[in-house]
PDB file of the backbone (N, CA, C, O) and the ligand in Angstrom, with CONECT records:
HET     ZN  A 101       1
ATOM      1  N   MET A   1       4.218   9.783 -24.890  1.00  0.00           N
ATOM      2  CA  MET A   1       4.421  10.032 -23.114  1.00  0.00           C
ATOM      3  C   MET A   1       3.356  10.964 -22.641  1.00  0.00           C
ATOM      4  O   MET A   1       3.561  11.933 -21.910  1.00  0.00           O
ATOM      5  N   THR A   2       2.083  10.551 -23.165  1.00  0.00           N
ATOM      6  CA  THR A   2       0.882  11.273 -22.715  1.00  0.00           C
ATOM      7  C   THR A   2       0.612  11.037 -21.267  1.00  0.00           C
ATOM      8  O   THR A   2      -0.056  11.848 -20.625  1.00  0.00           O
ATOM      9  N   TYR A   3       1.160   9.833 -20.669  1.00  0.00           N
ATOM     10  CA  TYR A   3       0.786   9.638 -19.250  1.00  0.00           C
ATOM     11  C   TYR A   3       1.095  10.627 -18.304  1.00  0.00           C
ATOM     12  O   TYR A   3       0.466  10.696 -17.248  1.00  0.00           O
ATOM     13  N   LEU A   4       2.151  11.522 -18.628  1.00  0.00           N
ATOM     14  CA  LEU A   4       2.509  12.684 -17.821  1.00  0.00           C
ATOM     15  C   LEU A   4       1.244  13.678 -17.587  1.00  0.00           C
ATOM     16  O   LEU A   4       1.130  14.332 -16.551  1.00  0.00           O
ATOM     17  N   ASN A   5       0.341  13.725 -18.609  1.00  0.00           N
ATOM     18  CA  ASN A   5      -0.538  14.583 -18.503  1.00  0.00           C
ATOM     19  C   ASN A   5      -1.925  14.018 -17.670  1.00  0.00           C
ATOM     20  O   ASN A   5      -2.849  14.783 -17.396  1.00  0.00           O
ATOM     21  N   MET A   6      -1.930  12.836 -17.374  1.00  0.00           N
ATOM     22  CA  MET A   6      -2.929  12.133 -16.537  1.00  0.00           C
ATOM     23  C   MET A   6      -3.011  12.785 -15.205  1.00  0.00           C
ATOM     24  O   MET A   6      -1.988  13.093 -14.594  1.00  0.00           O
ATOM     25  N   PRO A   7      -4.388  13.037 -14.669  1.00  0.00           N
ATOM     26  CA  PRO A   7      -4.357  13.489 -13.208  1.00  0.00           C
ATOM     27  C   PRO A   7      -3.761  12.871 -12.250  1.00  0.00           C
ATOM     28  O   PRO A   7      -3.253  13.424 -11.275  1.00  0.00           O
ATOM     29  N   SER A   8      -3.790  11.460 -12.511  1.00  0.00           N
ATOM     30  CA  SER A   8      -3.290  10.660 -11.508  1.00  0.00           C
ATOM     31  C   SER A   8      -1.848  10.646 -11.231  1.00  0.00           C
ATOM     32  O   SER A   8      -1.325  10.040 -10.296  1.00  0.00           O
ATOM     33  N   ALA A   9      -1.179  11.433 -12.204  1.00  0.00           N
ATOM     34  CA  ALA A   9       0.442  11.543 -12.036  1.00  0.00           C
ATOM     35  C   ALA A   9       0.574  12.794 -11.068  1.00  0.00           C
ATOM     36  O   ALA A   9       1.712  13.088 -10.703  1.00  0.00           O
ATOM     37  N   SER A  10      -0.450  13.520 -10.643  1.00  0.00           N
ATOM     38  CA  SER A  10      -0.136  14.618  -9.860  1.00  0.00           C
ATOM     39  C   SER A  10       0.649  14.273  -8.468  1.00  0.00           C
ATOM     40  O   SER A  10       0.591  13.234  -7.810  1.00  0.00           O
ATOM     41  N   ILE A  11       1.335  15.359  -8.243  1.00  0.00           N
ATOM     42  CA  ILE A  11       2.294  15.082  -6.956  1.00  0.00           C
ATOM     43  C   ILE A  11       1.737  16.092  -5.826  1.00  0.00           C
ATOM     44  O   ILE A  11       1.364  17.248  -6.029  1.00  0.00           O
ATOM     45  N   THR A  12       1.763  15.347  -4.480  1.00  0.00           N
ATOM     46  CA  THR A  12       1.538  16.492  -3.541  1.00  0.00           C
ATOM     47  C   THR A  12       2.785  16.599  -2.846  1.00  0.00           C
ATOM     48  O   THR A  12       3.481  15.600  -2.663  1.00  0.00           O
ATOM     49  N   HIS A  13       3.065  17.552  -2.511  1.00  0.00           N
ATOM     50  CA  HIS A  13       4.472  17.961  -2.018  1.00  0.00           C
ATOM     51  C   HIS A  13       4.185  18.146  -0.380  1.00  0.00           C
ATOM     52  O   HIS A  13       3.534  19.098   0.052  1.00  0.00           O
ATOM     53  N   LEU A  14       4.703  17.209   0.390  1.00  0.00           N
ATOM     54  CA  LEU A  14       4.518  17.319   1.982  1.00  0.00           C
ATOM     55  C   LEU A  14       5.801  17.702   2.458  1.00  0.00           C
ATOM     56  O   LEU A  14       6.836  17.384   1.873  1.00  0.00           O
ATOM     57  N   THR A  15       5.763  18.414   3.563  1.00  0.00           N
ATOM     58  CA  THR A  15       6.939  18.756   4.382  1.00  0.00           C
ATOM     59  C   THR A  15       6.676  18.605   6.034  1.00  0.00           C
ATOM     60  O   THR A  15       5.556  18.735   6.527  1.00  0.00           O
ATOM     61  N   ALA A  16       7.690  18.358   6.685  1.00  0.00           N
ATOM     62  CA  ALA A  16       7.418  18.204   8.033  1.00  0.00           C
ATOM     63  C   ALA A  16       8.660  18.829   8.846  1.00  0.00           C
ATOM     64  O   ALA A  16       9.797  18.645   8.411  1.00  0.00           O
ATOM     65  N   LYS A  17       8.461  19.512   9.938  1.00  0.00           N
ATOM     66  CA  LYS A  17       9.403  20.176  10.667  1.00  0.00           C
ATOM     67  C   LYS A  17       9.871  19.273  11.792  1.00  0.00           C
ATOM     68  O   LYS A  17       9.125  18.590  12.493  1.00  0.00           O
ATOM     69  N   CYS A  18      11.482  19.363  11.906  1.00  0.00           N
ATOM     70  CA  CYS A  18      12.135  18.624  12.922  1.00  0.00           C
ATOM     71  C   CYS A  18      11.580  19.262  14.091  1.00  0.00           C
ATOM     72  O   CYS A  18      11.432  20.484  14.082  1.00  0.00           O
ATOM     73  N   THR A  19      11.210  18.474  15.242  1.00  0.00           N
ATOM     74  CA  THR A  19      10.905  19.100  16.494  1.00  0.00           C
ATOM     75  C   THR A  19      12.007  19.209  17.383  1.00  0.00           C
ATOM     76  O   THR A  19      11.816  19.704  18.494  1.00  0.00           O
ATOM     77  N   GLN A  20      13.217  18.784  17.020  1.00  0.00           N
ATOM     78  CA  GLN A  20      14.643  18.834  17.464  1.00  0.00           C
ATOM     79  C   GLN A  20      15.300  20.113  17.226  1.00  0.00           C
ATOM     80  O   GLN A  20      15.684  20.906  18.086  1.00  0.00           O
ATOM     81  N   CYS A  21      15.395  20.233  15.825  1.00  0.00           N
ATOM     82  CA  CYS A  21      16.295  21.516  15.294  1.00  0.00           C
ATOM     83  C   CYS A  21      15.612  22.291  14.466  1.00  0.00           C
ATOM     84  O   CYS A  21      16.250  23.187  13.913  1.00  0.00           O
ATOM     85  N   GLY A  22      14.175  22.156  14.172  1.00  0.00           N
ATOM     86  CA  GLY A  22      13.669  23.010  13.186  1.00  0.00           C
ATOM     87  C   GLY A  22      13.895  22.675  11.721  1.00  0.00           C
ATOM     88  O   GLY A  22      13.328  23.344  10.857  1.00  0.00           O
ATOM     89  N   HIS A  23      14.688  21.684  11.411  1.00  0.00           N
ATOM     90  CA  HIS A  23      15.101  21.706   9.928  1.00  0.00           C
ATOM     91  C   HIS A  23      13.881  21.151   9.221  1.00  0.00           C
ATOM     92  O   HIS A  23      13.223  20.347   9.880  1.00  0.00           O
ATOM     93  N   GLU A  24      13.459  21.438   7.993  1.00  0.00           N
ATOM     94  CA  GLU A  24      12.345  21.013   7.356  1.00  0.00           C
ATOM     95  C   GLU A  24      12.651  20.067   6.170  1.00  0.00           C
ATOM     96  O   GLU A  24      13.492  20.315   5.306  1.00  0.00           O
ATOM     97  N   GLU A  25      11.902  18.989   6.219  1.00  0.00           N
ATOM     98  CA  GLU A  25      12.115  17.964   5.178  1.00  0.00           C
ATOM     99  C   GLU A  25      11.029  17.829   4.105  1.00  0.00           C
ATOM    100  O   GLU A  25       9.881  18.055   4.488  1.00  0.00           O
ATOM    101  N   GLY A  26      11.192  17.533   2.965  1.00  0.00           N
ATOM    102  CA  GLY A  26      10.183  17.431   2.225  1.00  0.00           C
ATOM    103  C   GLY A  26      10.287  16.108   1.348  1.00  0.00           C
ATOM    104  O   GLY A  26      11.320  15.495   1.082  1.00  0.00           O
ATOM    105  N   CYS A  27       8.834  15.770   0.911  1.00  0.00           N
ATOM    106  CA  CYS A  27       8.730  14.405   0.302  1.00  0.00           C
ATOM    107  C   CYS A  27       7.607  14.465  -0.847  1.00  0.00           C
ATOM    108  O   CYS A  27       6.483  14.830  -0.502  1.00  0.00           O
ATOM    109  N   GLY A  28       7.798  14.191  -1.943  1.00  0.00           N
ATOM    110  CA  GLY A  28       6.898  14.511  -2.933  1.00  0.00           C
ATOM    111  C   GLY A  28       6.286  13.025  -3.144  1.00  0.00           C
ATOM    112  O   GLY A  28       6.993  12.077  -3.485  1.00  0.00           O
ATOM    113  N   VAL A  29       4.791  12.918  -2.885  1.00  0.00           N
ATOM    114  CA  VAL A  29       4.084  11.569  -3.206  1.00  0.00           C
ATOM    115  C   VAL A  29       2.907  11.820  -4.009  1.00  0.00           C
ATOM    116  O   VAL A  29       2.363  12.915  -4.159  1.00  0.00           O
ATOM    117  N   PRO A  30       2.530  10.621  -4.556  1.00  0.00           N
ATOM    118  CA  PRO A  30       1.325  10.721  -5.657  1.00  0.00           C
ATOM    119  C   PRO A  30      -0.033  11.042  -4.787  1.00  0.00           C
ATOM    120  O   PRO A  30      -0.548  10.407  -3.867  1.00  0.00           O
ATOM    121  N   THR A  31      -0.369  12.119  -5.349  1.00  0.00           N
ATOM    122  CA  THR A  31      -1.610  12.768  -4.735  1.00  0.00           C
ATOM    123  C   THR A  31      -2.683  11.597  -4.502  1.00  0.00           C
ATOM    124  O   THR A  31      -3.276  11.599  -3.423  1.00  0.00           O
ATOM    125  N   ALA A  32      -2.965  10.614  -5.428  1.00  0.00           N
ATOM    126  CA  ALA A  32      -3.740   9.568  -5.108  1.00  0.00           C
ATOM    127  C   ALA A  32      -3.530   8.778  -3.992  1.00  0.00           C
ATOM    128  O   ALA A  32      -4.422   8.492  -3.194  1.00  0.00           O
ATOM    129  N   ALA A  33      -2.158   8.349  -3.897  1.00  0.00           N
ATOM    130  CA  ALA A  33      -1.762   7.456  -2.679  1.00  0.00           C
ATOM    131  C   ALA A  33      -1.897   8.283  -1.479  1.00  0.00           C
ATOM    132  O   ALA A  33      -2.468   7.776  -0.513  1.00  0.00           O
ATOM    133  N   PHE A  34      -1.453   9.489  -1.396  1.00  0.00           N
ATOM    134  CA  PHE A  34      -1.931  10.283  -0.290  1.00  0.00           C
ATOM    135  C   PHE A  34      -3.285  10.318   0.345  1.00  0.00           C
ATOM    136  O   PHE A  34      -3.564  10.275   1.544  1.00  0.00           O
ATOM    137  N   LYS A  35      -4.078  10.405  -0.705  1.00  0.00           N
ATOM    138  CA  LYS A  35      -5.564  10.664  -0.508  1.00  0.00           C
ATOM    139  C   LYS A  35      -5.999   9.262   0.154  1.00  0.00           C
ATOM    140  O   LYS A  35      -6.729   9.227   1.145  1.00  0.00           O
ATOM    141  N   ALA A  36      -5.533   8.206  -0.420  1.00  0.00           N
ATOM    142  CA  ALA A  36      -5.944   6.816  -0.142  1.00  0.00           C
ATOM    143  C   ALA A  36      -5.477   6.535   1.361  1.00  0.00           C
ATOM    144  O   ALA A  36      -6.229   5.962   2.149  1.00  0.00           O
ATOM    145  N   TYR A  37      -4.129   6.990   1.737  1.00  0.00           N
ATOM    146  CA  TYR A  37      -3.744   6.815   2.984  1.00  0.00           C
ATOM    147  C   TYR A  37      -4.575   7.495   4.052  1.00  0.00           C
ATOM    148  O   TYR A  37      -4.813   7.010   5.158  1.00  0.00           O
ATOM    149  N   LYS A  38      -4.972   8.619   3.624  1.00  0.00           N
ATOM    150  CA  LYS A  38      -5.978   9.580   4.665  1.00  0.00           C
ATOM    151  C   LYS A  38      -7.262   8.744   4.949  1.00  0.00           C
ATOM    152  O   LYS A  38      -7.842   8.932   6.019  1.00  0.00           O
ATOM    153  N   ARG A  39      -7.721   7.871   4.095  1.00  0.00           N
ATOM    154  CA  ARG A  39      -8.858   7.124   3.994  1.00  0.00           C
ATOM    155  C   ARG A  39      -8.559   6.013   5.106  1.00  0.00           C
ATOM    156  O   ARG A  39      -9.544   5.615   5.728  1.00  0.00           O
ATOM    157  N   GLY A  40      -7.461   5.532   5.388  1.00  0.00           N
ATOM    158  CA  GLY A  40      -7.055   4.453   6.162  1.00  0.00           C
ATOM    159  C   GLY A  40      -6.106   3.538   5.714  1.00  0.00           C
ATOM    160  O   GLY A  40      -5.780   3.590   4.528  1.00  0.00           O
ATOM    161  N   GLY A  41      -5.590   2.686   6.471  1.00  0.00           N
ATOM    162  CA  GLY A  41      -4.718   1.685   6.130  1.00  0.00           C
ATOM    163  C   GLY A  41      -3.187   2.123   6.620  1.00  0.00           C
ATOM    164  O   GLY A  41      -2.977   3.313   6.856  1.00  0.00           O
ATOM    165  N   SER A  42      -2.193   1.208   6.759  1.00  0.00           N
ATOM    166  CA  SER A  42      -0.884   1.654   7.326  1.00  0.00           C
ATOM    167  C   SER A  42      -0.085   2.390   6.366  1.00  0.00           C
ATOM    168  O   SER A  42      -0.280   2.214   5.163  1.00  0.00           O
ATOM    169  N   VAL A  43       0.789   3.191   6.781  1.00  0.00           N
ATOM    170  CA  VAL A  43       1.736   3.853   5.909  1.00  0.00           C
ATOM    171  C   VAL A  43       2.417   2.970   5.104  1.00  0.00           C
ATOM    172  O   VAL A  43       2.525   3.286   3.919  1.00  0.00           O
ATOM    173  N   GLN A  44       3.016   1.685   5.568  1.00  0.00           N
ATOM    174  CA  GLN A  44       3.838   0.847   4.911  1.00  0.00           C
ATOM    175  C   GLN A  44       3.016   0.319   3.611  1.00  0.00           C
ATOM    176  O   GLN A  44       3.607   0.107   2.552  1.00  0.00           O
ATOM    177  N   SER A  45       1.505   0.105   3.770  1.00  0.00           N
ATOM    178  CA  SER A  45       0.805  -0.577   2.665  1.00  0.00           C
ATOM    179  C   SER A  45       0.683   0.507   1.373  1.00  0.00           C
ATOM    180  O   SER A  45       0.625   0.117   0.207  1.00  0.00           O
ATOM    181  N   HIS A  46       0.658   1.673   1.698  1.00  0.00           N
ATOM    182  CA  HIS A  46       0.490   2.832   0.769  1.00  0.00           C
ATOM    183  C   HIS A  46       1.817   3.142   0.098  1.00  0.00           C
ATOM    184  O   HIS A  46       2.001   3.157  -1.119  1.00  0.00           O
ATOM    185  N   PHE A  47       2.804   3.409   1.129  1.00  0.00           N
ATOM    186  CA  PHE A  47       4.103   3.879   0.810  1.00  0.00           C
ATOM    187  C   PHE A  47       5.301   2.658   1.212  1.00  0.00           C
ATOM    188  O   PHE A  47       5.967   2.663   2.246  1.00  0.00           O
ATOM    189  N   PRO A  48       5.372   1.692   0.181  1.00  0.00           N
ATOM    190  CA  PRO A  48       6.074   0.452   0.638  1.00  0.00           C
ATOM    191  C   PRO A  48       7.573   0.704   0.757  1.00  0.00           C
ATOM    192  O   PRO A  48       8.193   1.549   0.112  1.00  0.00           O
ATOM    193  N   VAL A  49       8.050  -0.089   1.614  1.00  0.00           N
ATOM    194  CA  VAL A  49       9.665  -0.218   1.565  1.00  0.00           C
ATOM    195  C   VAL A  49      10.177  -0.560   0.356  1.00  0.00           C
ATOM    196  O   VAL A  49       9.631  -1.467  -0.273  1.00  0.00           O
ATOM    197  N   GLY A  50      11.410   0.168  -0.214  1.00  0.00           N
ATOM    198  CA  GLY A  50      11.715  -0.021  -1.348  1.00  0.00           C
ATOM    199  C   GLY A  50      11.422   1.000  -2.394  1.00  0.00           C
ATOM    200  O   GLY A  50      12.111   1.217  -3.391  1.00  0.00           O
ATOM    201  N   GLU A  51      10.398   1.559  -2.074  1.00  0.00           N
ATOM    202  CA  GLU A  51       9.883   2.779  -3.148  1.00  0.00           C
ATOM    203  C   GLU A  51      10.081   4.044  -2.266  1.00  0.00           C
ATOM    204  O   GLU A  51      10.394   5.136  -2.740  1.00  0.00           O
ATOM    205  N   TYR A  52       9.853   3.786  -0.808  1.00  0.00           N
ATOM    206  CA  TYR A  52      10.024   5.078   0.139  1.00  0.00           C
ATOM    207  C   TYR A  52      10.931   4.589   1.086  1.00  0.00           C
ATOM    208  O   TYR A  52      11.010   3.426   1.483  1.00  0.00           O
ATOM    209  N   THR A  53      11.716   5.697   1.476  1.00  0.00           N
ATOM    210  CA  THR A  53      12.523   5.365   2.669  1.00  0.00           C
ATOM    211  C   THR A  53      11.672   5.583   3.951  1.00  0.00           C
ATOM    212  O   THR A  53      10.572   6.136   3.952  1.00  0.00           O
ATOM    213  N   ALA A  54      12.339   5.059   5.096  1.00  0.00           N
ATOM    214  CA  ALA A  54      11.823   5.319   6.281  1.00  0.00           C
ATOM    215  C   ALA A  54      11.495   6.736   6.720  1.00  0.00           C
ATOM    216  O   ALA A  54      10.533   7.094   7.400  1.00  0.00           O
ATOM    217  N   GLN A  55      12.439   7.455   6.222  1.00  0.00           N
ATOM    218  CA  GLN A  55      12.461   8.944   6.245  1.00  0.00           C
ATOM    219  C   GLN A  55      11.156   9.657   5.685  1.00  0.00           C
ATOM    220  O   GLN A  55      10.417  10.509   6.178  1.00  0.00           O
ATOM    221  N   ASN A  56      11.154   9.045   4.576  1.00  0.00           N
ATOM    222  CA  ASN A  56      10.044   9.461   3.660  1.00  0.00           C
ATOM    223  C   ASN A  56       8.603   9.280   4.421  1.00  0.00           C
ATOM    224  O   ASN A  56       7.723  10.141   4.427  1.00  0.00           O
ATOM    225  N   ARG A  57       8.534   8.136   4.993  1.00  0.00           N
ATOM    226  CA  ARG A  57       7.217   7.762   5.712  1.00  0.00           C
ATOM    227  C   ARG A  57       7.039   8.560   6.940  1.00  0.00           C
ATOM    228  O   ARG A  57       5.897   8.832   7.310  1.00  0.00           O
ATOM    229  N   GLU A  58       8.179   9.001   7.673  1.00  0.00           N
ATOM    230  CA  GLU A  58       8.181   9.891   8.664  1.00  0.00           C
ATOM    231  C   GLU A  58       7.356  11.165   8.229  1.00  0.00           C
ATOM    232  O   GLU A  58       6.391  11.613   8.847  1.00  0.00           O
ATOM    233  N   VAL A  59       7.854  11.638   7.151  1.00  0.00           N
ATOM    234  CA  VAL A  59       7.195  12.993   6.649  1.00  0.00           C
ATOM    235  C   VAL A  59       5.757  12.704   6.370  1.00  0.00           C
ATOM    236  O   VAL A  59       4.816  13.430   6.689  1.00  0.00           O
ATOM    237  N   ILE A  60       5.687  11.488   5.696  1.00  0.00           N
ATOM    238  CA  ILE A  60       4.190  11.460   5.416  1.00  0.00           C
ATOM    239  C   ILE A  60       3.277  11.351   6.581  1.00  0.00           C
ATOM    240  O   ILE A  60       2.232  12.002   6.585  1.00  0.00           O
ATOM    241  N   MET A  61       3.617  10.521   7.639  1.00  0.00           N
ATOM    242  CA  MET A  61       2.859  10.282   8.885  1.00  0.00           C
ATOM    243  C   MET A  61       2.734  11.716   9.339  1.00  0.00           C
ATOM    244  O   MET A  61       1.618  12.089   9.702  1.00  0.00           O
ATOM    245  N   ASP A  62       3.772  12.587   9.361  1.00  0.00           N
ATOM    246  CA  ASP A  62       3.484  13.831  10.133  1.00  0.00           C
ATOM    247  C   ASP A  62       2.415  14.914   9.319  1.00  0.00           C
ATOM    248  O   ASP A  62       2.081  16.007   9.776  1.00  0.00           O
ATOM    249  N   ASN A  63       2.032  14.431   8.209  1.00  0.00           N
ATOM    250  CA  ASN A  63       1.058  15.210   7.532  1.00  0.00           C
ATOM    251  C   ASN A  63      -0.425  14.668   7.759  1.00  0.00           C
ATOM    252  O   ASN A  63      -1.317  15.117   7.039  1.00  0.00           O
ATOM    253  N   VAL A  64      -0.683  13.829   8.622  1.00  0.00           N
ATOM    254  CA  VAL A  64      -2.082  13.448   8.831  1.00  0.00           C
ATOM    255  C   VAL A  64      -2.104  13.463  10.491  1.00  0.00           C
ATOM    256  O   VAL A  64      -1.125  13.227  11.199  1.00  0.00           O
ATOM    257  N   PRO A  65      -3.208  13.734  10.874  1.00  0.00           N
ATOM    258  CA  PRO A  65      -3.652  13.894  12.420  1.00  0.00           C
ATOM    259  C   PRO A  65      -3.242  12.665  13.099  1.00  0.00           C
ATOM    260  O   PRO A  65      -3.614  11.549  12.734  1.00  0.00           O
ATOM    261  N   ARG A  66      -2.453  12.894  14.114  1.00  0.00           N
ATOM    262  CA  ARG A  66      -2.110  11.850  15.021  1.00  0.00           C
ATOM    263  C   ARG A  66      -1.962  12.391  16.433  1.00  0.00           C
ATOM    264  O   ARG A  66      -1.699  13.580  16.610  1.00  0.00           O
ATOM    265  N   PRO A  67      -2.143  11.448  17.554  1.00  0.00           N
ATOM    266  CA  PRO A  67      -1.933  11.944  18.802  1.00  0.00           C
ATOM    267  C   PRO A  67      -1.092  12.622  19.303  1.00  0.00           C
ATOM    268  O   PRO A  67      -1.360  13.596  20.007  1.00  0.00           O
ATOM    269  N   PHE A  68       0.284  12.165  18.984  1.00  0.00           N
ATOM    270  CA  PHE A  68       1.461  12.753  19.328  1.00  0.00           C
ATOM    271  C   PHE A  68       2.640  13.265  18.189  1.00  0.00           C
ATOM    272  O   PHE A  68       3.655  12.687  17.800  1.00  0.00           O
ATOM    273  N   PRO A  69       2.141  14.423  17.872  1.00  0.00           N
ATOM    274  CA  PRO A  69       2.900  14.878  16.400  1.00  0.00           C
ATOM    275  C   PRO A  69       4.294  14.882  17.007  1.00  0.00           C
ATOM    276  O   PRO A  69       4.622  15.419  18.066  1.00  0.00           O
ATOM    277  N   HIS A  70       5.156  14.111  16.061  1.00  0.00           N
ATOM    278  CA  HIS A  70       6.806  14.290  16.310  1.00  0.00           C
ATOM    279  C   HIS A  70       7.384  13.924  15.310  1.00  0.00           C
ATOM    280  O   HIS A  70       7.023  12.877  14.772  1.00  0.00           O
ATOM    281  N   PHE A  71       8.381  14.639  14.813  1.00  0.00           N
ATOM    282  CA  PHE A  71       9.167  14.450  13.558  1.00  0.00           C
ATOM    283  C   PHE A  71      10.558  14.902  13.745  1.00  0.00           C
ATOM    284  O   PHE A  71      10.927  16.021  14.103  1.00  0.00           O
ATOM    285  N   LEU A  72      11.356  13.758  13.419  1.00  0.00           N
ATOM    286  CA  LEU A  72      12.890  14.039  13.560  1.00  0.00           C
ATOM    287  C   LEU A  72      13.360  14.152  12.159  1.00  0.00           C
ATOM    288  O   LEU A  72      12.776  13.539  11.266  1.00  0.00           O
ATOM    289  N   CYS A  73      14.514  14.998  11.894  1.00  0.00           N
ATOM    290  CA  CYS A  73      15.194  15.023  10.489  1.00  0.00           C
ATOM    291  C   CYS A  73      15.993  13.758  10.600  1.00  0.00           C
ATOM    292  O   CYS A  73      16.116  13.148  11.662  1.00  0.00           O
ATOM    293  N   GLY A  74      16.558  13.368   9.409  1.00  0.00           N
ATOM    294  CA  GLY A  74      17.817  12.362   9.533  1.00  0.00           C
ATOM    295  C   GLY A  74      18.828  12.514  10.306  1.00  0.00           C
ATOM    296  O   GLY A  74      19.170  11.591  11.045  1.00  0.00           O
ATOM    297  N   PRO A  75      19.533  13.771  10.279  1.00  0.00           N
ATOM    298  CA  PRO A  75      20.719  13.842  11.304  1.00  0.00           C
ATOM    299  C   PRO A  75      20.378  13.637  12.730  1.00  0.00           C
ATOM    300  O   PRO A  75      21.098  13.011  13.509  1.00  0.00           O
ATOM    301  N   CYS A  76      19.074  14.276  13.087  1.00  0.00           N
ATOM    302  CA  CYS A  76      18.782  14.258  14.482  1.00  0.00           C
ATOM    303  C   CYS A  76      18.397  12.773  14.970  1.00  0.00           C
ATOM    304  O   CYS A  76      18.488  12.446  16.153  1.00  0.00           O
ATOM    305  N   TRP A  77      17.916  11.822  13.861  1.00  0.00           N
ATOM    306  CA  TRP A  77      17.686  10.703  14.188  1.00  0.00           C
ATOM    307  C   TRP A  77      18.910   9.859  14.475  1.00  0.00           C
ATOM    308  O   TRP A  77      18.879   8.886  15.229  1.00  0.00           O
ATOM    309  N   ASP A  78      20.095  10.321  13.773  1.00  0.00           N
ATOM    310  CA  ASP A  78      21.376   9.703  13.847  1.00  0.00           C
ATOM    311  C   ASP A  78      21.988   9.905  15.062  1.00  0.00           C
ATOM    312  O   ASP A  78      22.836   9.142  15.527  1.00  0.00           O
ATOM    313  N   GLU A  79      21.568  10.957  15.619  1.00  0.00           N
ATOM    314  CA  GLU A  79      22.185  11.454  17.117  1.00  0.00           C
ATOM    315  C   GLU A  79      21.584  10.809  18.320  1.00  0.00           C
ATOM    316  O   GLU A  79      22.001  10.950  19.470  1.00  0.00           O
ATOM    317  N   LEU A  80      20.469  10.018  17.911  1.00  0.00           N
ATOM    318  CA  LEU A  80      19.654   9.382  19.089  1.00  0.00           C
ATOM    319  C   LEU A  80      20.438   8.421  19.827  1.00  0.00           C
ATOM    320  O   LEU A  80      19.946   7.829  20.787  1.00  0.00           O
TER     321      LEU A  80
HETATM  322 ZN    ZN A 101      16.721  17.686  13.287  1.00  0.00          ZN2+
END
């Protein structure tokens, strides 16, 4: 099980705070994938449907600069 010690297995823990209720949600992503996403490309191409939930991608997108930062937690999404 040596692969666990490989640097590529390192995880970046991201958090995003709900702009509606202040609840914080977290999501662990492979550090390499997050770095690649910050260099460019769509969030879906780096964090595909099936491996990550829509809510995971919302957290990820909130951790890169964007024009209108806005994050809603799961329960607040449901109330929309
Ligand atoms: Zn909320």
